[in-house]
C-alpha positions, 0 to 999 in steps of 0.5 A: 587934282594933283598935289604934293599930298597925293604924290606922297601917298603914291610914293608911300603905297608903292613901297609897301611890301609886307602885311605889317607895312600895309597895316601901319599905313592904314593906321596912319590913314585913320582906318579901323583895324581889327584882328580877323580869324587866324592870321588875318587882319580886317581893315575898314574905312567908309563902309569898305572892308578888306582882309590883309593876311598877317604873314611874315615876308613880302606879300604876293603881287596879286595880293598887293594889287587886291589890297591897293584896289580896296584902299582905292575904294576906301578913298585912301589911295590914288588910282594912278598907283593901281595903274602903275602897279599893273604895268610893273607886274 
């Protein structure tokens, strides 16, 4: 089903470029966020955990795609986003 809420999530996740933006977005989606080893953050929801590097600057395209895939597995992102990103990169 396509609705306004899914469209907003798609629009939100497409704009995320930095680890801080991904972490803030995950907090809004009620994910558990823990400090990882070194400069990494663990984001967990529905038994799925992903690691987000907590570095300054934009994340690499492949890293962004991997995080978005994990968000899809958590059920907090829309599958269409992944398809759009794979076309752009």
